Every structure is written in C-alpha cells, then in structure tokens.
N, C-alpha and C positions, 0 to 999 in steps of 0.2 A: 200568795205563794203557792195556788193549788196544783194539784198532778203531779209535785215533787215531793211534798213531805214537808219534813221540818226541817231539811238539810240546809234549805234556801231562809230559813225564816229565824234560826238561832241567832242568840247575841255573840259578839266576837269573842267575849270574854268567859264563856259559858260552853262545860262539855254538851255532844247531841244527848237529848232527854235527859238532862240533870239539870241540876242547879247548882252545882259546883264549880267551882274557878276551873279553868281550860288549866295544863301544864305548857307552858312554854317549850314550844316545838326547838328542840336543840341541833342548831343547825350541822348539816353534815360538813365534813371540814373538806372544801376541792381540794386534788393536790395539787402543790403551785407549781406550775412552770420555771423550769431552770433558766435563770437570768443568765447569759453569758459577755464577758464583757473582752474583748477583744481589744490591742491596741496596737499601734509601731509607733516608740517612739522614737524621739529625734529632735531637733527644730521646730519642724513640725512635726507632732503626733498626729498619726489618722484614727481613728476609734470607729470600731464595729459592733453592735449594743445587740443582741439578737433577746427576744421575749417576746413569748408564747407567738413564735413564729412570723415573730415582725423583727426586720433589720433595719437598725436607724443606723445611717454613717455621716459623720464628722470628722472636724478636724480642727488641731489647737497647735497657737505658735505658742515660741519660747514663753510670752509674758503672762498665757493663760495657763501654761501647766500647774500651775498654783492649785488652779481653781480644783482638778483631777479628784484627789481626794475626796471635798465633799459630792462631789459629785457622783464619785463613787459610793459615800456614804446614805445619799438619797436613792439610788436605786438598787444596795443591796443584792449584788451578785453572787453565784455561787461560783463560778468558774471564773477567776482572770487569767488569759490569756496574752502573754507578749513575748514578742524577738527578746533574744537574753542578748546583748552587749559584747561585739565582741571586738577587743583594738583591733586594726589593721591600718599598720604603718602606709603602706602604699595609698591608700582614699585617702588619709589624712593630708595629703599634695603634699609632700615632703616635708612639715612642721610651719606651713603656711595656712593650715585651715583653721580657724577660731576655738580657743577653747569652748566658748561653746555647742560650736555646734559636735565639737568630740566629745563631750559629756555632758550633753544634753539628752542621751538615751540612758546616762546614770543616773541623774535628780527624776528623771520620769520613774526610771525602777527601785530608787532610791523612797520615794511617795508613795511607792504599791507595797510597797515593803514595811515604811511605818505604818501603813495607815492597815493593815492584816495584820501587826504583830498591835495594834490597841484596840482592833473592833471588837467588840464585846461576843460576833460569829464570823471569825473571818472564812475570805472564801480561799478556796484552793486557788493557790497561783500555779502557772507553769507557763516554762519556758519552752520559745522552742529556738530553732536556729534561725538565723538570715537566710541561708538555704533555702528553710521547709519554705518557703514562699514558693520556689520553682516547680511544688507538685502543684501548684494553681496555677496555668500560663490564665490568658486574658481569657484564649478560647473555649474552656472550660469553666471558670468564669461566669462567662455569658453566657451558659448555658442551665447554671444554676444559679443564677439571679438574673434571669434580665432586663426587672425594670429596674432591681441593686446597682448592677453594672450600670446601665446608662446613667443615675444618678452620680455613680464615680466621676463622673466629666468632669473633668479639672480639680477631683480630690487626690491625687495618688495615693495620697497615704491614706487615706480612707479605705482604696483599694488596696491598700498593700494591708492595712489591719483586718480587713474582710476575707482576705486570705489565709491571713492567721485562724482566724473563726473557722475557715471551712474543713483547714488542714485539720484544728485540732476534731470537730463532729469528725470528718472523715473515719480518724486514729479513734472514738468513740466506736463509733460502728463496725471499728476492725474486731476493735477487745470483748464487743458483747456479744455475749452469750445467743447463739442462733437458735429457736425457737420455733421445730416443727410438729 
C-alpha cells in the first residue's frame, strides 16, 4: 500500500490512525419519490401508476377489482386520483345496462375509500370529473408520453387513467408557487 498512506491499509472496523472502533455511518435519508396511483373505474378499470418518473399502465376486469386494495397496499401511494362516479341515465341505455356496468365505478370507489380509512398512512384521494379527461386529448397525451401512449394501444381504459394522472399533475404544477 505504498504511496497512498494508511487510508487503504486500515481495517474496515477501525478509525483512521487509531484502534478505536468506528461509528457506523448514518445513511442519509433520500427523499422518497411520490407515488401517484390514477384509475379510471368501471367494468374494466384502467390503472396508471407514476413512480420515480416511470409510468406503468394496466387494466383490470370486473373479477379482478377485488385485488385493488392489496395492490395499493403494496404500492403505498401518496395520492390516488380517480374519476368520480356520476349517474347518467342516458348512458344507462334506458335501463337496459347491466347493474355491473352501472355500479362498477361505485364498487371500485368504495374499495378505495375503505382502504384509505383503514390504512396506517392513508393516501390523499383526489376525485376528478369525467369531463376532465377532455383536457388531455390523444394528441397532447402522445406528446407528453410518446412511449406510454403507444403502450395504450388496445388499453383504452388505461389511457383514460393516464389522462387523469396528467390532469392531476398539470393542476399541481399550476398550483405550485413559481421559484425564480
């Protein structure tokens, strides 16, 4: 270990130039990247998850909706963004729509609400109107997420969840104080 002094010759458990045990280094806490979980509830529920500047997209059918609370519990998001349910009689096809189709968004919302009420660190739930998706047309979404937009081919509900995520982020940027 010539030329560089004792810095390389020391044992890992001892301080430099002494025989006293070294105090373990305290890990500096890294700021946690906020996780945002956006969903478009329905018979087919679209999911968009933003974590560490990565967006993951998925869809769940009506039978898989029961897995959402466990999925959220593993993810532990700070914010859950979802479309608020609004009954629309014209959309219900004059009473011909199935009750599953009508109440699936209510079931998903209820599961999220129950999870948030029971969680040790409850996430903030943000509801958006169905019309808020209009703020993010396909062209704008493709500009913001060129790869994510291509990934939504065949996943229209995941694309709607991505729209809710982007509307939320856009509103957060507008509310944030400008630093100059």
